[in-house]
C-alpha positions as CSV (number, residue, x, y, z in Angstrom):
1,X,4.0,-8.6,23.2
2,X,5.2,-5.4,21.4
3,X,5.4,-2.1,23.1
4,X,3.6,0.5,21.2
5,X,3.4,4.3,21.3
6,X,3.1,7.1,18.8
7,X,6.1,9.3,18.4
8,X,5.1,12.7,19.8
9,X,7.6,14.5,17.5
10,X,6.0,13.2,14.3
11,X,2.8,14.2,12.4
12,X,-0.7,13.0,12.6
13,X,-1.7,9.6,13.9
14,X,-4.1,7.3,12.1
15,X,-5.2,3.9,13.4
16,X,-7.2,1.6,11.1
17,X,-9.0,-1.4,12.6
18,X,-9.6,-4.4,10.4
19,X,-12.3,-6.8,11.6
20,X,-13.1,-8.6,8.3
21,X,-11.3,-11.7,7.0
22,X,-11.1,-13.9,4.0
23,X,-14.9,-14.3,3.8
24,X,-15.1,-10.7,2.7
25,X,-12.2,-10.2,0.2
26,X,-13.7,-6.9,-1.1
27,X,-12.8,-5.3,2.2
28,X,-9.3,-6.7,2.4
29,X,-7.2,-4.2,0.5
30,X,-8.8,-0.9,1.5
31,X,-7.3,-0.5,5.0
32,X,-3.8,-1.1,3.5
33,X,-4.4,1.3,0.6
34,X,-5.7,4.1,2.9
35,X,-2.9,3.4,5.4
36,X,-0.3,3.7,2.6
37,X,-1.9,7.0,1.5
38,X,-1.8,8.4,5.1
39,X,1.9,7.2,5.5
40,X,2.8,9.0,2.3
41,X,1.3,12.1,3.8
42,X,3.8,11.7,6.6
43,X,1.4,10.5,9.2
44,X,2.1,7.8,11.7
45,X,-0.1,4.8,10.7
46,X,-1.0,1.5,12.2
47,X,-3.5,-1.2,11.3
48,X,-4.9,-3.3,14.1
49,X,-6.3,-6.7,13.2
50,X,-9.1,-8.1,15.4
51,X,-12.1,-10.5,15.2
52,X,-11.6,-12.1,11.7
53,X,-9.0,-9.6,10.5
54,X,-6.0,-11.8,11.4
55,X,-7.0,-14.2,8.7
56,X,-5.8,-11.7,6.1
57,X,-2.2,-11.8,7.5
58,X,-1.7,-15.6,7.0
59,X,1.4,-16.4,4.9
60,X,-0.6,-18.7,2.7
61,X,-3.5,-16.2,2.1
62,X,-1.9,-12.9,1.1
63,X,-1.2,-14.0,-2.5
64,X,-4.5,-15.7,-3.0
65,X,-7.0,-13.0,-2.3
66,X,-7.6,-9.5,-3.4
67,X,-10.4,-6.9,-3.7
68,X,-11.4,-8.1,-7.2
69,X,-10.5,-11.8,-7.0
70,X,-8.3,-12.6,-9.9
71,X,-8.8,-9.3,-11.7
72,X,-6.9,-7.1,-9.3
73,X,-3.7,-7.0,-7.4
74,X,-3.3,-9.6,-4.7
75,X,-3.5,-8.5,-1.1
76,X,0.3,-9.0,-0.7
77,X,0.8,-6.0,-3.1
78,X,-1.2,-3.7,-0.8
79,X,0.5,-5.0,2.3
80,X,4.0,-4.4,0.9
81,X,3.0,-0.9,-0.3
82,X,1.8,0.0,3.2
83,X,4.7,-1.6,5.2
84,X,7.3,-0.1,2.8
85,X,5.9,3.3,3.8
86,X,6.2,2.5,7.5
87,X,2.7,1.3,8.4
88,X,2.8,-0.9,11.5
89,X,0.7,-4.0,11.7
90,X,-0.7,-5.1,15.0
91,X,-2.7,-8.2,15.8
92,X,-5.0,-9.1,18.8
93,X,-4.0,-12.2,20.7
94,X,-7.6,-13.4,21.5
95,X,-8.4,-12.9,17.8
96,X,-5.6,-15.3,16.8
97,X,-7.2,-17.9,19.1
98,X,-10.6,-17.2,17.6
99,X,-9.2,-18.0,14.2
100,X,-7.1,-21.0,15.3
101,X,-3.9,-19.1,14.3
102,X,-0.5,-18.4,15.8
103,X,1.8,-15.5,15.3
104,X,4.2,-17.8,13.5
105,X,1.5,-18.4,10.7
106,X,1.4,-14.7,9.9
107,X,3.5,-12.7,7.6
108,X,6.8,-11.1,8.8
109,X,6.5,-7.8,10.6
110,X,3.2,-8.3,12.5
111,X,3.4,-7.4,16.1
112,X,1.0,-8.8,18.8
113,X,-0.4,-6.4,21.3
114,X,-3.0,-6.6,24.0
115,X,-6.1,-4.7,24.7
116,X,-4.5,-2.0,26.8
117,X,-1.9,-1.2,24.1
118,X,-4.7,-1.0,21.5
119,X,-6.8,1.3,23.7
120,X,-3.7,3.5,24.3
121,X,-3.2,3.8,20.5
122,X,-6.8,4.5,19.9
123,X,-7.1,7.2,22.6
124,X,-4.0,9.0,21.4
125,X,-4.7,8.8,17.6
126,X,-6.0,11.7,15.7
127,X,-8.3,9.4,13.8
128,X,-9.6,5.8,14.2
129,X,-11.2,4.2,11.2
130,X,-12.8,0.7,11.3
131,X,-13.4,-1.8,8.5
């Protein structure tokens, strides 16, 4: 499990929570887009994937889905944009189990955290936004 904490010396802290998965592709890119925007504004940003959210981080899924199906950018585009700006990606262990996934099936850079770490991030964030 990763150790997580906001840097007290840095700017605002925004935590996005992604609960939707591949069954709702229209909700897949927005958290990454908004997280990238916040990171560009020099905020510390993280996205926490719980419930069905971890489905979006599967290596074999990120290039296949997007907000507009085949008419828009694939999800991998929005993920790269966000992570290149320093957005951290966290996944919930019980949600991996719920979706029959392992951390090895997810894209590189995803960190697994527990409930206490998530709650700590949420309680110390300036904003928590859920999708």
